[in-house]
N, CA, C and O of each residue as an XYZ file, in Angstrom:
808
protein
N      10.431     16.738    -50.589
C      11.811     16.424    -50.561
C      12.243     15.052    -50.437
O      12.144     14.486    -49.348
N      12.799     14.358    -51.630
C      13.232     13.023    -51.643
C      14.493     12.803    -50.774
O      15.407     13.621    -50.667
N      14.426     11.526    -50.134
C      15.710     11.186    -49.447
C      16.762     10.491    -50.429
O      16.406      9.865    -51.427
N      18.124     10.670    -50.037
C      19.057      9.969    -50.505
C      19.657      9.236    -49.337
O      20.046      9.863    -48.352
N      19.753      7.803    -49.424
C      20.276      7.101    -48.241
C      21.795      6.772    -48.726
O      22.029      6.189    -49.784
N      22.775      7.207    -47.842
C      24.183      6.795    -48.084
C      24.407      5.459    -47.313
O      24.316      5.328    -46.092
N      24.699      4.531    -48.177
C      24.718      3.053    -47.612
C      26.158      2.806    -47.085
O      26.979      2.110    -47.682
N      26.409      3.516    -45.776
C      27.560      3.091    -45.067
C      27.478      3.692    -43.668
O      27.051      4.812    -43.390
N      28.030      2.626    -42.700
C      28.040      3.172    -41.378
C      29.370      3.873    -40.827
O      29.520      4.322    -39.690
N      30.322      3.874    -41.888
C      31.536      4.537    -41.671
C      31.603      5.939    -41.538
O      31.390      6.639    -42.528
N      31.916      6.526    -40.261
C      31.613      7.762    -40.042
C      32.678      8.824    -40.904
O      32.344      9.963    -41.232
N      33.886      8.274    -41.168
C      34.588      9.162    -42.010
C      33.955      9.323    -43.214
O      33.835     10.446    -43.704
N      33.478      8.200    -43.825
C      32.776      8.420    -45.033
C      31.569      9.239    -45.080
O      31.373     10.025    -46.006
N      30.688      9.067    -44.031
C      29.640      9.828    -43.769
C      29.989     11.408    -43.912
O      29.381     12.171    -44.664
N      31.052     11.768    -43.077
C      31.438     13.140    -43.048
C      31.786     13.759    -44.290
O      31.399     14.887    -44.592
N      32.660     12.894    -45.164
C      33.064     13.200    -46.574
C      32.006     13.366    -47.567
O      31.985     14.304    -48.363
N      31.100     12.409    -47.507
C      30.036     12.463    -48.545
C      29.091     13.401    -48.027
O      28.357     13.924    -48.866
N      28.932     13.764    -46.705
C      28.123     14.904    -46.329
C      28.486     16.156    -46.829
O      27.603     16.945    -47.167
N      29.757     16.466    -46.927
C      30.183     17.570    -47.657
C      29.967     17.768    -49.112
O      29.459     18.745    -49.663
N      30.505     16.521    -49.721
C      30.328     16.395    -51.224
C      28.959     16.397    -51.766
O      28.705     16.771    -52.911
N      28.096     15.982    -50.939
C      26.584     15.977    -51.330
C      25.728     17.117    -50.863
O      24.520     17.167    -51.095
N      26.381     18.016    -50.208
C      25.604     19.224    -49.615
C      24.731     19.908    -50.402
O      23.827     20.577    -49.902
N      24.903     19.814    -51.634
C      24.033     20.733    -52.719
C      22.964     19.830    -53.345
O      22.366     20.281    -54.322
N      22.696     18.762    -52.952
C      21.807     17.900    -53.540
C      20.208     18.554    -53.314
O      19.911     19.119    -52.261
N      19.336     18.408    -54.334
C      18.035     18.986    -53.875
C      17.241     17.757    -53.300
O      16.366     17.216    -53.977
N      17.569     17.325    -52.022
C      16.960     16.293    -51.263
C      17.689     16.380    -50.024
O      18.538     17.240    -49.786
N      17.297     15.372    -49.169
C      17.876     15.136    -47.793
C      18.752     13.899    -47.772
O      18.310     12.775    -48.008
N      20.045     14.170    -47.469
C      20.960     13.006    -47.384
C      20.682     12.367    -45.873
O      20.682     13.059    -44.855
N      20.477     11.125    -45.892
C      20.150     10.304    -44.585
C      21.255      9.241    -44.549
O      21.811      8.883    -45.587
N      21.592      8.703    -43.258
C      22.430      7.806    -42.999
C      21.628      6.354    -42.437
O      20.439      6.350    -42.118
N      22.349      5.374    -42.396
C      21.652      4.203    -41.902
C      21.082      4.305    -40.541
O      20.016      3.760    -40.257
N      21.764      4.985    -39.709
C      21.305      5.129    -38.362
C      20.071      6.193    -38.184
O      19.429      6.258    -37.136
N      19.831      6.962    -39.248
C      18.850      7.859    -39.260
C      17.533      7.238    -39.314
O      16.557      7.624    -38.670
N      17.569      6.073    -40.270
C      16.518      5.457    -40.550
C      16.353      3.991    -39.941
O      15.600      3.179    -40.480
N      17.002      3.722    -38.930
C      17.050      2.523    -38.269
C      17.412      1.210    -38.808
O      16.894      0.152    -38.452
N      18.487      1.363    -39.836
C      18.933      0.153    -40.526
C      20.290     -0.106    -40.279
O      21.174      0.740    -40.409
N      20.467     -1.292    -39.916
C      21.864     -1.773    -39.547
C      22.254     -3.037    -40.473
O      21.718     -4.092    -40.134
N      22.938     -3.072    -41.369
C      23.143     -4.287    -42.364
C      24.672     -4.503    -42.389
O      25.478     -3.573    -42.376
N      25.011     -5.858    -42.428
C      26.436     -6.205    -42.845
C      26.492     -6.811    -44.000
O      26.280     -8.023    -44.021
N      26.802     -6.075    -45.265
C      26.632     -6.648    -46.586
C      27.893     -7.305    -47.029
O      28.888     -6.594    -47.170
N      27.957     -8.487    -47.246
C      29.314     -9.162    -47.816
C      29.821     -8.332    -48.964
O      28.987     -7.661    -49.571
N      31.041     -8.291    -49.329
C      31.780     -7.770    -50.318
C      32.611     -8.865    -51.010
O      33.831     -8.852    -50.845
N      32.021     -9.835    -51.793
C      32.879    -10.946    -52.212
C      33.480    -10.692    -53.529
O      34.373    -11.431    -53.943
N      33.036     -9.662    -54.237
C      33.306     -9.488    -55.663
C      34.725     -9.083    -55.992
O      35.395     -8.402    -55.215
N      35.156     -9.503    -57.121
C      36.636     -8.985    -57.582
C      36.695     -7.677    -58.106
O      37.789     -7.257    -58.481
N      35.459     -6.803    -58.212
C      35.649     -5.649    -58.565
C      34.878     -4.604    -57.665
O      33.866     -4.897    -57.028
N      35.486     -3.307    -57.682
C      34.700     -2.306    -56.878
C      33.224     -2.166    -57.286
O      32.400     -2.015    -56.384
N      32.836     -2.202    -58.509
C      31.624     -1.921    -58.982
C      30.773     -3.139    -58.494
O      29.609     -2.876    -58.194
N      31.174     -4.380    -58.377
C      30.207     -5.404    -57.864
C      29.969     -5.269    -56.493
O      28.818     -5.472    -56.104
N      30.955     -4.923    -55.571
C      30.788     -4.600    -54.253
C      29.888     -3.537    -53.764
O      29.100     -3.653    -52.826
N      30.118     -2.305    -54.621
C      29.353     -1.118    -54.470
C      27.893     -1.431    -54.807
O      27.002     -1.040    -54.053
N      27.607     -2.166    -55.982
C      26.223     -2.670    -56.367
C      25.516     -3.380    -55.359
O      24.347     -3.149    -55.049
N      26.385     -4.411    -54.759
C      25.719     -5.288    -53.690
C      25.205     -4.416    -52.522
O      24.082     -4.566    -52.041
N      26.118     -3.474    -52.087
C      25.766     -2.646    -50.917
C      24.323     -1.712    -51.232
O      23.332     -1.614    -50.509
N      24.558     -1.136    -52.434
C      23.427     -0.215    -52.880
C      22.130     -0.943    -53.004
O      21.109     -0.389    -52.598
N      22.078     -2.184    -53.550
C      20.981     -2.997    -53.688
C      20.376     -3.263    -52.301
O      19.185     -3.090    -52.047
N      21.299     -3.700    -51.423
C      20.845     -4.305    -50.068
C      20.174     -3.126    -49.294
O      19.072     -3.248    -48.761
N      20.895     -1.998    -49.266
C      20.246     -0.844    -48.546
C      18.993     -0.299    -49.092
O      18.066      0.053    -48.363
N      18.966     -0.226    -50.473
C      17.698      0.093    -51.265
C      16.473     -0.856    -50.833
O      15.365     -0.420    -50.521
N      16.782     -2.026    -50.854
C      15.589     -3.050    -50.578
C      15.359     -2.867    -49.180
O      14.175     -3.016    -48.878
N      16.170     -2.574    -48.178
C      15.833     -2.609    -46.915
C      15.179     -1.387    -46.442
O      14.484     -1.373    -45.427
N      15.412     -0.303    -47.216
C      14.847      1.053    -46.828
C      13.759      1.609    -47.860
O      13.019      2.501    -47.447
N      13.602      1.138    -49.203
C      12.706      1.705    -50.140
C      13.140      3.089    -50.697
O      12.355      3.832    -51.285
N      14.311      3.352    -50.493
C      14.876      4.707    -50.703
C      15.922      4.737    -51.890
O      16.627      3.752    -52.112
N      16.004      5.872    -52.635
C      17.147      6.078    -53.343
C      18.392      5.984    -52.646
O      18.574      6.700    -51.661
N      19.356      5.110    -53.076
C      20.461      4.757    -52.394
C      21.848      4.964    -53.005
O      21.963      4.727    -54.207
N      22.877      5.365    -52.339
C      24.053      5.689    -52.852
C      25.116      4.800    -51.995
O      25.110      4.878    -50.766
N      25.967      4.010    -52.639
C      26.859      3.216    -52.055
C      28.359      3.380    -52.747
O      28.408      3.690    -53.938
N      29.374      3.206    -52.122
C      30.812      3.322    -52.831
C      31.516      2.072    -52.394
O      31.275      1.470    -51.348
N      32.398      1.744    -53.284
C      33.600      0.863    -53.004
C      34.771      1.536    -53.398
O      34.929      1.950    -54.547
N      35.756      1.687    -52.329
C      36.979      2.438    -52.686
C      38.310      1.744    -52.541
O      38.318      0.677    -51.926
N      39.275      2.152    -52.962
C      40.463      1.369    -52.610
C      41.709      2.215    -53.032
O      41.593      3.067    -53.912
N      43.053      1.950    -52.325
C      44.250      2.415    -52.872
C      44.987      1.379    -53.557
O      45.068      0.239    -53.101
N      45.588      1.783    -54.764
C      46.405      0.840    -55.440
C      47.791      1.361    -55.669
O      47.950      2.517    -56.060
N      48.879      0.499    -55.427
C      50.254      0.966    -55.428
C      51.004      0.150    -56.381
O      50.983     -1.080    -56.416
N      51.666      0.922    -57.151
C      52.486      0.028    -58.095
C      53.469     -1.093    -57.634
O      53.640     -2.177    -58.192
N      54.116     -0.602    -56.452
C      54.936     -1.575    -55.887
C      54.339     -3.009    -55.311
O      55.026     -4.007    -55.088
N      53.093     -2.906    -55.146
C      52.364     -4.131    -54.839
C      51.450     -4.619    -56.038
O      50.342     -5.118    -55.835
N      51.991     -4.442    -57.307
C      51.356     -4.830    -58.410
C      49.972     -4.170    -58.545
O      49.033     -4.774    -59.064
N      49.875     -3.020    -58.106
C      48.529     -2.300    -58.046
C      47.509     -2.861    -57.064
O      46.288     -2.809    -57.214
N      48.142     -3.386    -56.072
C      47.153     -3.838    -54.766
C      47.325     -2.691    -53.892
O      48.051     -1.735    -54.167
N      46.534     -2.828    -52.672
C      45.555     -3.853    -52.393
C      44.182     -3.916    -53.217
O      43.504     -4.936    -53.338
N      43.884     -2.679    -53.758
C      42.796     -2.557    -54.485
C      41.443     -2.952    -53.809
O      41.096     -2.453    -52.738
N      40.672     -3.905    -54.513
C      39.410     -3.993    -53.738
C      39.224     -4.747    -52.340
O      38.186     -4.878    -51.692
N      40.469     -5.191    -52.061
C      40.633     -5.685    -50.544
C      41.030     -4.623    -49.667
O      41.226     -4.901    -48.484
N      41.189     -3.354    -50.106
C      41.886     -2.225    -49.328
C      41.247     -2.342    -47.836
O      42.006     -2.489    -46.878
N      40.113     -2.288    -47.691
C      39.381     -2.244    -46.380
C      39.722     -3.409    -45.460
O      39.591     -3.279    -44.243
N      40.099     -4.398    -45.935
C      40.429     -5.590    -45.332
C      41.838     -5.966    -45.404
O      42.222     -7.069    -45.014
N      42.662     -5.035    -45.917
C      44.222     -5.266    -46.177
C      44.902     -5.611    -44.799
O      44.927     -4.809    -43.865
N      45.485     -6.949    -44.748
C      46.119     -7.410    -43.591
C      45.305     -8.212    -42.753
O      45.898     -8.932    -41.949
N      44.148     -8.231    -42.776
C      43.290     -9.113    -41.948
C      42.402     -8.210    -40.994
O      42.537     -6.987    -40.950
N      41.488     -8.912    -40.237
C      40.446     -8.268    -39.496
C      41.107     -7.389    -38.411
O      40.659     -6.268    -38.172
N      42.172     -7.895    -37.755
C      42.694     -7.359    -36.596
C      43.630     -6.105    -36.587
O      44.057     -5.597    -35.550
N      43.889     -5.681    -37.790
C      44.600     -4.611    -37.956
C      44.238     -3.334    -37.567
O      43.137     -2.959    -37.972
N      44.901     -2.545    -36.863
C      44.443     -1.190    -36.332
C      44.824     -0.260    -37.152
O      43.989      0.627    -37.329
N      45.938     -0.154    -37.788
C      46.398      0.993    -38.727
C      46.876      0.372    -40.072
O      48.044      0.033    -40.265
N      45.916      0.256    -40.946
C      46.187     -0.307    -42.338
C      47.078      0.692    -43.110
O      47.927      0.207    -43.858
N      46.980      1.982    -43.013
C      48.153      2.654    -43.596
C      49.400      2.377    -43.241
O      50.258      2.299    -44.120
N      49.759      2.159    -41.757
C      51.063      1.953    -41.464
C      51.532      0.502    -42.026
O      52.681      0.229    -42.375
N      50.435     -0.358    -42.043
C      50.814     -1.727    -42.662
C      51.159     -1.577    -44.083
O      52.085     -2.253    -44.533
N      50.482     -0.726    -44.869
C      50.849     -0.456    -46.312
C      52.305      0.096    -46.397
O      53.123     -0.398    -47.174
N      52.557      0.985    -45.691
C      53.905      1.615    -45.755
C      54.946      0.604    -45.492
O      56.021      0.608    -46.092
N      54.587     -0.362    -44.491
C      55.653     -1.503    -44.089
C      55.691     -2.423    -45.353
O      56.759     -2.897    -45.740
N      54.534     -2.661    -45.973
C      54.470     -3.736    -47.017
C      55.354     -3.203    -48.274
O      55.957     -3.968    -49.026
N      55.349     -1.871    -48.393
C      56.139     -1.345    -49.636
C      57.652     -1.189    -49.320
O      58.562     -1.446    -50.109
N      57.803     -0.678    -47.901
C      59.177     -0.482    -47.564
C      59.723      0.714    -48.423
O      59.140      1.781    -48.619
N      60.989      0.321    -48.912
C      61.640      1.352    -49.614
C      61.761      1.158    -51.131
O      62.663      1.612    -51.834
N      60.822      0.492    -51.490
C      60.579      0.126    -52.896
C      60.300      1.481    -53.714
O      59.324      2.194    -53.479
N      61.152      1.730    -54.588
C      61.037      3.149    -55.448
C      59.831      3.203    -56.260
O      59.492      4.299    -56.706
N      59.136      2.167    -56.512
C      57.831      2.155    -57.416
C      56.667      2.618    -56.559
O      55.831      1.811    -56.153
N      56.607      3.949    -56.275
C      55.497      4.429    -55.352
C      54.534      5.118    -55.971
O      53.835      5.892    -55.317
N      54.342      4.941    -57.356
C      53.204      5.510    -57.909
C      51.903      4.863    -57.250
O      51.907      3.683    -56.899
N      50.910      5.601    -57.114
C      49.683      5.224    -56.455
C      48.422      5.843    -56.944
O      48.578      6.933    -57.495
N      47.334      5.437    -56.872
C      46.013      5.955    -57.176
C      44.809      5.489    -56.140
O      44.740      4.396    -55.578
N      44.104      6.324    -56.055
C      42.762      6.019    -55.150
C      41.608      5.879    -56.214
O      41.436      6.618    -57.183
N      40.925      4.895    -55.883
C      39.629      4.695    -56.878
C      38.471      4.577    -56.072
O      38.458      3.877    -55.060
N      37.384      5.305    -56.522
C      36.065      5.267    -56.006
C      35.038      4.855    -57.050
O      34.850      5.519    -58.069
N      34.466      3.883    -56.798
C      33.120      3.379    -57.529
C      31.839      3.710    -56.767
O      31.699      3.273    -55.624
N      30.953      4.414    -57.308
C      29.508      4.632    -56.845
C      28.600      3.882    -57.430
O      28.603      3.723    -58.651
N      27.754      3.353    -56.672
C      26.518      2.586    -57.226
C      25.302      3.318    -56.783
O      25.166      3.646    -55.604
N      24.401      3.586    -57.705
C      23.067      4.407    -57.258
C      21.974      3.477    -57.600
O      21.762      3.132    -58.762
N      21.228      3.041    -56.518
C      20.083      2.228    -56.697
C      18.684      2.929    -56.562
O      18.380      3.588    -55.568
N      17.915      2.750    -57.564
C      16.742      3.419    -57.620
C      15.737      2.388    -57.383
O      15.659      1.434    -58.157
N      14.824      2.521    -56.198
C      13.845      1.500    -56.125
C      12.855      1.189    -57.036
O      12.249      2.079    -57.633
N      12.589     -0.197    -57.232
C      11.557     -0.587    -58.071
C      11.785     -0.254    -59.562
O      10.822     -0.425    -60.309
N      12.863      0.169    -60.047
C      13.044      0.671    -61.367
C      13.807     -0.302    -62.171
O      14.206      0.003    -63.295
N      14.026     -1.449    -61.653
C      14.969     -2.514    -62.459
C      13.914     -3.608    -62.861
O      12.731     -3.502    -62.538
N      14.442     -4.731    -63.629
C      13.622     -5.764    -63.971
C      12.919     -6.260    -62.852
O      13.480     -6.342    -61.760
N      11.571     -6.648    -63.044
C      10.687     -7.267    -62.116
C      10.618     -6.556    -60.734
O      10.535     -7.144    -59.655
N      10.667     -5.144    -60.926
C      10.519     -4.298    -59.719
C      11.843     -4.338    -58.785
O      11.850     -3.850    -57.655
N      12.867     -4.917    -59.327
C      14.041     -4.840    -58.551
C      14.712     -3.423    -58.635
O      14.391     -2.647    -59.535
N      15.620     -3.106    -57.712
C      16.294     -1.900    -57.930
C      17.138     -1.821    -59.147
O      17.774     -2.808    -59.517
N      17.183     -0.385    -59.961
C      18.037     -0.251    -60.971
C      19.247      0.337    -60.408
O      19.290      1.324    -59.674
N      20.376     -0.474    -60.889
C      21.677      0.100    -60.436
C      22.474      0.793    -61.489
O      22.593      0.296    -62.608
N      23.093      2.073    -61.117
C      23.827      2.904    -62.072
C      25.211      3.057    -61.351
O      25.371      3.292    -60.153
N      26.190      2.878    -62.309
C      27.664      2.964    -61.758
C      28.522      4.022    -62.422
O      28.647      4.093    -63.644
N      29.169      4.928    -61.473
C      30.036      5.831    -61.677
C      31.398      5.728    -61.183
O      31.480      5.237    -60.057
N      32.563      6.088    -61.777
C      33.777      6.081    -61.243
C      34.509      7.350    -61.035
O      34.103      8.338    -61.646
N      35.484      7.450    -60.291
C      36.266      8.546    -59.832
C      37.807      7.934    -59.529
O      38.027      6.808    -59.083
N      38.622      8.745    -59.809
C      40.171      8.255    -59.670
C      41.088      9.393    -59.339
O      40.897     10.467    -59.909
N      41.969      9.280    -58.559
C      42.996     10.189    -58.089
C      44.201      9.590    -58.125
O      44.381      8.506    -57.570
N      45.192     10.258    -58.809
C      46.598      9.770    -59.020
C      47.640     10.431    -58.110
O      47.549     11.638    -57.886
N      48.608      9.712    -57.585
C      49.580     10.506    -56.775
C      50.778      9.435    -56.509
O      51.199      8.696    -57.399
N      51.259      9.444    -55.216
C      52.234      8.544    -54.968
C      52.044      8.150    -53.402
O      51.425      8.837    -52.590
N      52.620      7.054    -53.162
C      52.799      6.709    -51.674
C      53.877      7.356    -50.851
O      55.054      7.281    -51.205
N      53.487      8.024    -49.703
C      54.462      8.799    -49.065
C      55.396      7.856    -48.390
O      55.118      6.660    -48.304
N      56.470      8.345    -47.920
C      57.457      7.568    -47.049
C      57.066      7.291    -45.724
O      57.492      6.283    -45.159
N      56.214      8.170    -45.107
C      55.752      8.242    -43.771
C      54.435      9.037    -43.673
O      54.167      9.967    -44.433
N      53.630      8.600    -42.678
C      52.394      9.140    -42.572
C      52.371     10.674    -42.133
O      53.150     10.940    -41.218
N      51.644     11.672    -42.611
C      51.656     12.947    -42.163
C      50.254     13.511    -42.315
O      49.507     13.298    -43.270
N      49.992     14.263    -41.240
C      48.742     15.155    -41.390
C      47.574     14.583    -40.447
O      47.553     13.388    -40.151
N      46.737     15.362    -40.052
C      45.752     15.021    -39.121
C      44.293     14.962    -39.733
O      43.359     14.478    -39.095
N      44.156     15.470    -40.975
C      42.892     15.476    -41.481
C      42.520     13.967    -42.178
O      43.274     12.996    -42.119
N      41.224     13.983    -42.834
C      40.912     12.821    -43.597
C      40.692     11.576    -42.751
O      40.413     11.688    -41.557
N      40.812     10.386    -43.346
C      40.833      9.197    -42.535
C      41.297      8.127    -43.403
O      41.570      8.347    -44.583
N      41.400      6.964    -42.864
C      41.940      5.735    -43.852
C      43.403      5.875    -44.109
O      44.335      5.923    -43.306
N      43.389      5.943    -45.687
C      44.888      6.053    -45.993
C      45.341      7.392    -46.384
O      46.467      7.573    -46.849
N      44.374      8.463    -46.182
C      44.849      9.882    -46.460
C      46.212     10.297    -46.034
O      46.880     11.005    -46.788
N      46.739      9.858    -44.729
C      47.936     10.248    -44.295
C      49.147      9.802    -45.131
O      50.227     10.383    -45.022
N      48.959      8.750    -45.978
C      50.059      8.317    -46.778
C      49.919      8.301    -48.174
O      50.579      7.541    -48.883
N      49.005      9.186    -48.653
C      48.754      9.299    -49.982
C      49.291     10.866    -50.433
O      48.736     11.856    -49.956
N      50.345     10.978    -51.329
C      50.889     12.206    -51.543
C      50.318     12.786    -52.994
O      50.192     12.127    -54.026
N      50.040     14.036    -52.822
C      49.647     14.796    -53.961
C      50.836     15.338    -54.638
O      51.934     15.261    -54.088
N      50.668     15.966    -55.977
C      51.974     16.422    -56.716
C      52.624     17.450    -56.003
O      53.785     17.709    -56.318
N      51.991     18.182    -54.952
C      52.655     19.306    -54.413
C      53.429     18.904    -53.240
O      54.079     19.733    -52.604
N      53.384     17.591    -52.909
C      54.185     17.095    -51.810
C      53.469     16.997    -50.383
O      54.033     16.530    -49.393
N      52.033     17.540    -50.392
C      51.278     17.280    -49.183
C      50.519     15.914    -49.387
O      50.270     15.373    -50.465
N      50.236     15.518    -48.248
C      49.580     14.145    -48.229
C      47.966     14.639    -48.062
O      47.710     15.746    -47.587
N      46.925     13.722    -48.493
C      45.433     14.050    -48.405
C      45.235     14.567    -47.029
O      44.491     15.529    -46.838
N      45.909     13.936    -45.991
C      45.534     14.480    -44.512
C      45.923     15.778    -44.258
O      45.471     16.390    -43.291
N      46.852     16.343    -45.163
C      47.275     17.659    -44.874
C      46.626     18.796    -45.697
O      46.940     19.981    -45.592
N      45.752     18.333    -46.470
C      44.848     19.284    -47.380
C      43.685     19.687    -46.458
O      43.184     18.928    -45.628
N      43.305     20.956    -46.684
C      41.986     21.427    -46.272
C      40.804     20.537    -46.911
O      40.812     20.020    -48.028
N      39.954     20.492    -46.099
C      38.776     19.612    -46.702
C      38.295     19.978    -47.990
O      38.115     19.111    -48.845
N      38.051     21.292    -48.228
C      37.530     21.597    -49.520
C      38.641     21.349    -50.584
O      38.307     20.975    -51.708
N      39.939     21.543    -50.273
C      40.802     21.194    -51.429
C      40.823     19.699    -51.677
O      40.893     19.294    -52.837
N      40.772     18.911    -50.726
C      40.814     17.521    -50.743
C      39.550     17.088    -51.600
O      39.673     16.311    -52.547
N      38.317     17.634    -51.218
C      37.093     17.226    -51.898
C      37.274     17.626    -53.453
O      36.681     16.975    -54.313
N      37.994     18.564    -53.744
C      38.005     19.042    -55.145
C      38.729     18.017    -56.151
O      38.399     17.892    -57.330
N      39.827     17.258    -55.481
C      40.625     16.425    -56.193
C      40.502     15.139    -56.013
O      41.064     14.360    -56.783
N      39.692     14.671    -54.889
C      39.794     13.249    -54.505
C      38.970     12.437    -55.370
O      38.168     12.912    -56.174
N      39.170     11.256    -55.198
C      38.515     10.036    -55.990
C      37.005     10.081    -55.727
O      36.177      9.899    -56.620
N      36.709     10.327    -54.492
C      35.262     10.457    -54.114
C      34.642     11.727    -54.611
O      33.486     11.761    -55.032
N      35.425     12.765    -54.557
C      34.939     14.116    -55.073
C      34.596     14.011    -56.529
O      33.560     14.500    -56.979
N      35.588     13.287    -57.356
C      35.388     13.207    -58.849
C      34.282     12.324    -59.107
O      33.478     12.616    -59.993
N      34.154     11.240    -58.404
C      32.980     10.237    -58.642
C      31.578     10.863    -58.194
O      30.577     10.575    -58.849
N      31.497     11.628    -57.202
C      30.302     12.407    -56.781
C      29.965     13.392    -57.951
O      28.811     13.365    -58.379
N      30.799     14.194    -58.466
C      30.885     15.195    -59.536
C      30.326     14.652    -60.716
O      29.527     15.299    -61.392
N      30.736     13.366    -61.047
C      30.190     12.779    -62.259
C      28.704     12.150    -62.025
O      27.985     11.865    -62.983
N      28.344     11.976    -60.805
C      27.124     11.357    -60.338
C      26.051     12.397    -60.217
O      24.851     12.126    -60.262
N      26.566     13.661    -60.055
C      25.564     14.780    -59.632
C      24.410     15.067    -60.597
O      23.287     15.287    -60.143
N      24.624     15.070    -61.766
C      23.610     15.328    -62.890
C      22.565     14.280    -62.737
O      21.389     14.633    -62.813
N      22.859     13.040    -62.532
C      21.760     11.959    -62.497
C      21.276     11.953    -61.058
O      20.129     11.533    -60.905
N      21.880     12.308    -60.069
C      21.308     12.400    -58.683
C      20.273     13.318    -58.668
O      19.174     13.028    -58.196
N      20.599     14.701    -59.277
C      19.654     15.767    -59.176
C      18.314     15.498    -60.041
O      17.213     15.946    -59.717
N      18.538     14.766    -61.098
C      17.323     14.211    -61.929
C      16.457     13.372    -61.216
O      15.244     13.569    -61.161
N      17.126     12.297    -60.583
C      16.361     11.570    -59.651
C      15.694     12.114    -58.484
O      14.539     11.805    -58.193
N      16.389     12.900    -57.826
C      15.873     13.530    -56.530
C      14.804     14.531    -56.850
O      14.014     14.813    -55.950
N      14.679     15.121    -58.064
C      13.660     16.158    -58.460
C      12.573     15.520    -59.141
O      11.529     16.141    -59.341
N      12.741     14.218    -59.550
C      11.534     13.480    -60.173
C      10.508     13.239    -59.239
O      10.854     13.065    -58.071
N       9.119     13.189    -59.573
C       8.004     13.113    -58.759
C       8.286     11.615    -57.914
O       8.786     10.668    -58.522
N       7.961     11.525    -56.649
C       8.215     10.233    -55.981
C       7.167      9.345    -56.438
O       7.126      8.181    -56.038
């Protein structure tokens, strides 16, 4: 059974991807399981660039098939920001970025929003010169920015992202959220390739 390393130490992402990847024909492992602790810079202006950087770094450090993501929320009122800087929105010392986002948008009626996930899959030794081969997959979820945070589930911006039925992501049961989320859609798109790679001879 081959391993798939998820290139994140974020426990919320680990829980969510743990559910989404439960059906893979391999063993999902996290950095703490294999003794890896990396701080990979994310300087690129695109989700794909940042996801690829993380996937490559963890793949090289572990020698394992590696999956990394870069995700963000984009709001019409902020000219479709914060986007790729979502995880750093407001600076390093912000405790509640979702609350800060609501404050930044205020009463602006342009509340259309989307969540974007880009996955990078790194296969060790399969690229030019024995470098990892990087493959990219996208997922997106459309909705609106709520007027106030609601719900106890999920993490990050889930309490302020509204579905068409008026519930926030944080009010959805986990299985419902996984079926419609940006990460759920990206994983669904990546799953055929993941199965192919995990079932290939090591």
